C-alpha positions, 0 to 999 in steps of 0.5 A: 276845431275852432275855438270861440276866440279863434277866427276860421282861416282861409289862405287865397293862393293866386298869381293875379291880384283880381282873382285874389281881391274877388275871392276875398271880398266873396268870403270876407262878405259871408259875415262868419267869425273867418280872416283871409290871408293872401299869397301871390306865388306857391313859395309865398303860399308854403310860408304863409301857411307855415305861420298861420295854419289855415283851415281852408286853402284856394289854390290857383292850379296854374302860377308862374314858380309853382303849380297849384299840384306841386304847392298842394304836394309841398303842403301835405308833405309839411302835414297840412291836411286842410282841404285844398279848393283849386281855383282853375281854369284847367279841365280836371282832366289836366289835374294830377292824379295826387290831386285828383286822389286827394281826399281833401282836394275839390275844384272849381273853375274861374269865374269867367265875365260877369254872367259866371258870378253867381255860379262862381260865388256860390260855389266859393261860399258852399266850400267855406260853410262846408270847411267851417262846419267840418272843422266844427265837427272833426268826426265828419272829416274823411280820415 
């Protein structure tokens, strides 16, 4: 549950600096009580997650050191149960079966050009608002 004095913590994981900056800009522009932290690869994401205990993670699916699916599995094995939103250019059929069956996992396709920005921004904001509401009302979480 998000305490009045505690910000909702969002972890952004992507090997591309431009995507990390884009996500951060969209999320921080929502004017909500939240903080963002970034990681540029899977190993860094695992370390940061253990430090900040994120409430929501935006996770690139294709990274050089670990796939998003491997990071998701390691996070779940470490006890992190927060929602994970894969930000991917991949088709859902190429995403691991365990990720698809994880009820706390969602997918959005990366923004491709300025014409796609409204869709992408809207999906990012939707997942932030939904996760924030759910963290304030734990009874709404799927167990």
